[in-house]
C-alpha positions as a Markdown table, in Angstrom:
| # | Residue | x | y | z |
|---|---|---|---|---|
| 1 | Unk | 23.3 | 37.9 | -34.2 |
| 2 | Unk | 22.5 | 34.2 | -34.4 |
| 3 | Unk | 22.0 | 32.3 | -31.2 |
| 4 | Unk | 21.1 | 28.9 | -29.9 |
| 5 | Unk | 17.4 | 28.7 | -29.4 |
| 6 | Unk | 15.0 | 26.9 | -27.0 |
| 7 | Unk | 11.3 | 26.2 | -27.0 |
| 8 | Unk | 9.2 | 24.4 | -24.4 |
| 9 | Unk | 10.3 | 21.0 | -25.9 |
| 10 | Unk | 13.3 | 21.7 | -28.1 |
| 11 | Unk | 16.9 | 22.9 | -28.0 |
| 12 | Unk | 18.3 | 24.3 | -31.2 |
| 13 | Unk | 22.0 | 24.4 | -31.2 |
| 14 | Unk | 24.6 | 25.5 | -33.8 |
| 15 | Unk | 25.7 | 22.8 | -36.1 |
| 16 | Unk | 29.2 | 21.4 | -35.1 |
| 17 | Unk | 31.4 | 19.2 | -37.3 |
| 18 | Unk | 30.9 | 16.2 | -34.9 |
| 19 | Unk | 27.1 | 16.4 | -35.5 |
| 20 | Unk | 27.5 | 14.5 | -38.7 |
| 21 | Unk | 27.3 | 11.1 | -36.9 |
| 22 | Unk | 23.9 | 11.5 | -35.1 |
| 23 | Unk | 22.6 | 13.3 | -38.2 |
| 24 | Unk | 23.6 | 10.6 | -40.6 |
| 25 | Unk | 20.6 | 8.3 | -40.0 |
| 26 | Unk | 18.2 | 11.3 | -40.7 |
| 27 | Unk | 20.1 | 12.6 | -43.7 |
| 28 | Unk | 20.6 | 9.2 | -45.3 |
| 29 | Unk | 17.0 | 7.9 | -44.8 |
| 30 | Unk | 15.2 | 7.4 | -48.1 |
| 31 | Unk | 12.1 | 9.0 | -46.6 |
| 32 | Unk | 14.1 | 12.2 | -46.1 |
| 33 | Unk | 15.8 | 12.4 | -49.4 |
| 34 | Unk | 12.6 | 11.5 | -51.3 |
| 35 | Unk | 11.4 | 15.1 | -51.2 |
| 36 | Unk | 14.7 | 16.9 | -51.5 |
| 37 | Unk | 17.5 | 17.6 | -53.8 |
| 38 | Unk | 19.9 | 15.6 | -51.5 |
| 39 | Unk | 21.7 | 12.7 | -53.2 |
| 40 | Unk | 19.9 | 9.4 | -52.9 |
| 41 | Unk | 21.2 | 7.5 | -49.8 |
| 42 | Unk | 24.0 | 9.8 | -48.9 |
| 43 | Unk | 27.2 | 8.2 | -47.6 |
| 44 | Unk | 28.9 | 9.0 | -44.3 |
| 45 | Unk | 31.4 | 11.0 | -46.3 |
| 46 | Unk | 28.6 | 13.1 | -48.0 |
| 47 | Unk | 26.9 | 13.6 | -44.6 |
| 48 | Unk | 30.2 | 14.9 | -43.1 |
| 49 | Unk | 30.6 | 17.2 | -46.1 |
| 50 | Unk | 27.1 | 18.6 | -45.8 |
| 51 | Unk | 27.5 | 19.2 | -42.0 |
| 52 | Unk | 30.9 | 20.8 | -42.7 |
| 53 | Unk | 29.2 | 23.0 | -45.4 |
| 54 | Unk | 26.7 | 24.2 | -42.8 |
| 55 | Unk | 29.5 | 25.0 | -40.4 |
| 56 | Unk | 31.4 | 26.9 | -43.1 |
| 57 | Unk | 28.5 | 29.0 | -44.3 |
| 58 | Unk | 27.8 | 29.9 | -40.7 |
| 59 | Unk | 31.3 | 31.1 | -40.2 |
| 60 | Unk | 31.0 | 33.1 | -43.5 |
| 61 | Unk | 27.6 | 34.6 | -42.4 |
| 62 | Unk | 26.1 | 33.2 | -45.6 |
| 63 | Unk | 23.8 | 30.7 | -43.9 |
| 64 | Unk | 23.3 | 29.0 | -40.6 |
| 65 | Unk | 22.3 | 25.6 | -39.3 |
| 66 | Unk | 20.8 | 24.4 | -36.0 |
| 67 | Unk | 20.6 | 20.8 | -34.8 |
| 68 | Unk | 17.2 | 20.2 | -33.2 |
| 69 | Unk | 17.2 | 18.1 | -30.0 |
| 70 | Unk | 14.6 | 17.1 | -27.5 |
| 71 | Unk | 15.2 | 19.3 | -24.4 |
| 72 | Unk | 14.7 | 16.5 | -22.0 |
| 73 | Unk | 16.6 | 13.7 | -23.5 |
| 74 | Unk | 19.0 | 15.4 | -25.9 |
| 75 | Unk | 18.0 | 13.0 | -28.7 |
| 76 | Unk | 18.6 | 14.5 | -32.2 |
| 77 | Unk | 15.3 | 15.0 | -33.9 |
| 78 | Unk | 16.4 | 16.9 | -37.0 |
| 79 | Unk | 18.0 | 19.9 | -38.5 |
| 80 | Unk | 16.8 | 23.3 | -39.6 |
| 81 | Unk | 18.9 | 25.8 | -41.5 |
| 82 | Unk | 19.2 | 29.0 | -43.4 |
| 83 | Unk | 20.6 | 27.6 | -46.7 |
| 84 | Unk | 21.5 | 31.1 | -47.8 |
| 85 | Unk | 21.2 | 34.6 | -46.4 |
| 86 | Unk | 21.0 | 37.6 | -48.7 |
| 87 | Unk | 21.8 | 40.6 | -46.4 |
| 88 | Unk | 21.2 | 43.4 | -49.0 |
| 89 | Unk | 17.8 | 41.9 | -49.8 |
| 90 | Unk | 17.1 | 41.1 | -46.1 |
| 91 | Unk | 16.0 | 37.5 | -46.9 |
| 92 | Unk | 17.0 | 33.9 | -46.2 |
| 93 | Unk | 16.0 | 30.5 | -47.6 |
| 94 | Unk | 15.0 | 27.9 | -45.0 |
| 95 | Unk | 15.3 | 24.2 | -45.2 |
| 96 | Unk | 14.7 | 21.4 | -42.7 |
| 97 | Unk | 14.5 | 17.7 | -42.2 |
| 98 | Unk | 13.5 | 15.5 | -39.3 |
| 99 | Unk | 13.8 | 11.8 | -38.5 |
| 100 | Unk | 10.7 | 9.9 | -39.7 |
| 101 | Unk | 9.9 | 8.7 | -36.2 |
| 102 | Unk | 9.4 | 12.3 | -35.3 |
| 103 | Unk | 7.0 | 13.2 | -38.1 |
| 104 | Unk | 3.6 | 14.3 | -37.0 |
| 105 | Unk | 4.7 | 15.4 | -33.5 |
| 106 | Unk | 4.8 | 19.1 | -34.2 |
| 107 | Unk | 8.6 | 19.3 | -33.6 |
| 108 | Unk | 9.2 | 20.7 | -37.1 |
| 109 | Unk | 6.6 | 23.4 | -36.8 |
| 110 | Unk | 7.8 | 24.3 | -33.3 |
| 111 | Unk | 11.4 | 24.6 | -34.5 |
| 112 | Unk | 10.4 | 26.5 | -37.6 |
| 113 | Unk | 8.4 | 29.0 | -35.6 |
| 114 | Unk | 11.4 | 29.6 | -33.2 |
| 115 | Unk | 13.8 | 30.1 | -36.1 |
| 116 | Unk | 11.3 | 32.4 | -38.0 |
| 117 | Unk | 10.9 | 34.6 | -34.9 |
| 118 | Unk | 14.6 | 34.7 | -34.4 |
| 119 | Unk | 15.2 | 35.6 | -38.1 |
| 120 | Unk | 12.7 | 38.4 | -38.1 |
| 121 | Unk | 13.4 | 39.9 | -34.7 |
| 122 | Unk | 17.1 | 39.3 | -33.9 |
| 123 | Unk | 18.5 | 39.0 | -37.4 |
| 124 | Unk | 16.2 | 41.7 | -38.9 |
| 125 | Unk | 15.5 | 39.6 | -42.0 |
| 126 | Unk | 12.4 | 40.8 | -43.7 |
| 127 | Unk | 11.6 | 37.9 | -46.0 |
| 128 | Unk | 12.0 | 34.1 | -45.4 |
| 129 | Unk | 11.4 | 31.6 | -48.1 |
| 130 | Unk | 11.1 | 27.8 | -48.4 |
| 131 | Unk | 10.1 | 25.3 | -51.0 |
| 132 | Unk | 8.5 | 21.9 | -51.0 |
| 133 | Unk | 7.8 | 19.5 | -53.9 |
| 134 | Unk | 4.5 | 18.0 | -54.9 |
| 135 | Unk | 3.6 | 14.9 | -52.9 |
| 136 | Unk | 4.8 | 16.3 | -49.6 |
| 137 | Unk | 1.7 | 17.9 | -48.0 |
| 138 | Unk | 3.1 | 17.4 | -44.5 |
| 139 | Unk | 5.9 | 19.9 | -45.2 |
| 140 | Unk | 3.3 | 22.3 | -46.7 |
| 141 | Unk | 1.4 | 22.1 | -43.5 |
| 142 | Unk | 4.5 | 22.7 | -41.4 |
| 143 | Unk | 5.1 | 25.9 | -43.3 |
| 144 | Unk | 1.5 | 27.0 | -43.2 |
| 145 | Unk | 1.2 | 26.4 | -39.5 |
| 146 | Unk | 4.3 | 28.6 | -39.0 |
| 147 | Unk | 2.7 | 31.5 | -40.9 |
| 148 | Unk | 4.2 | 30.9 | -44.4 |
| 149 | Unk | 2.0 | 31.5 | -47.4 |
| 150 | Unk | 2.0 | 29.5 | -50.6 |
| 151 | Unk | 3.1 | 32.0 | -53.2 |
| 152 | Unk | 3.1 | 29.9 | -56.3 |
| 153 | Unk | 4.2 | 26.7 | -58.0 |
| 154 | Unk | 7.0 | 26.3 | -60.5 |
| 155 | Unk | 6.0 | 23.5 | -62.9 |
| 156 | Unk | 8.5 | 20.6 | -63.1 |
| 157 | Unk | 11.3 | 22.8 | -61.6 |
| 158 | Unk | 12.9 | 20.1 | -59.4 |
| 159 | Unk | 14.7 | 17.0 | -60.6 |
| 160 | Unk | 14.8 | 14.3 | -57.9 |
| 161 | Unk | 16.3 | 11.0 | -59.0 |
| 162 | Unk | 15.2 | 10.8 | -62.6 |
| 163 | Unk | 11.8 | 12.4 | -62.2 |
| 164 | Unk | 10.7 | 16.0 | -62.4 |
| 165 | Unk | 8.4 | 17.6 | -59.8 |
| 166 | Unk | 6.6 | 20.8 | -59.3 |
| 167 | Unk | 8.2 | 23.0 | -56.7 |
| 168 | Unk | 5.9 | 24.9 | -54.3 |
| 169 | Unk | 7.2 | 28.2 | -53.1 |
| 170 | Unk | 6.3 | 29.6 | -49.6 |
| 171 | Unk | 7.2 | 33.0 | -48.1 |
| 172 | Unk | 6.8 | 34.8 | -44.8 |
| 173 | Unk | 7.4 | 38.5 | -44.3 |
| 174 | Unk | 8.3 | 40.2 | -41.0 |
| 175 | Unk | 5.0 | 42.1 | -41.0 |
| 176 | Unk | 2.8 | 39.1 | -41.8 |
């Protein structure tokens, strides 16, 4: 069972098709796509497509996305999602991005902790995985603060733009 979630500062709600518009400035920001396999400077059409993909995988129980908002103001801060859920293996792969103006505030860590607890307890997922690329120590810290362990580095695994980057793998087990 996947639910909307709340923390002391955040409201995490299921991704809806209309979320593409407030999400567009975050998704299309060069600072966001710099460390991801998103297309460079995604268009409004690609943003709509990505949001619709999150809705579709949620409906198919293959993934799930939450829009992360400030509880007091309702301002969209970012998005966190299960990019894929492997039910037989009891694992999911997590991804997230937050607007640059919200970096360093602890919002990403707070949202990741809430999602992690929900995945382990309510969804009964044993293993959660995430990856970062070299040059993004802030995301490494978010994962570490949320109890994820660096499990290894895949050399030059990611192609972003025309460059290759090492991909750092993180994992968290339900009994960690």
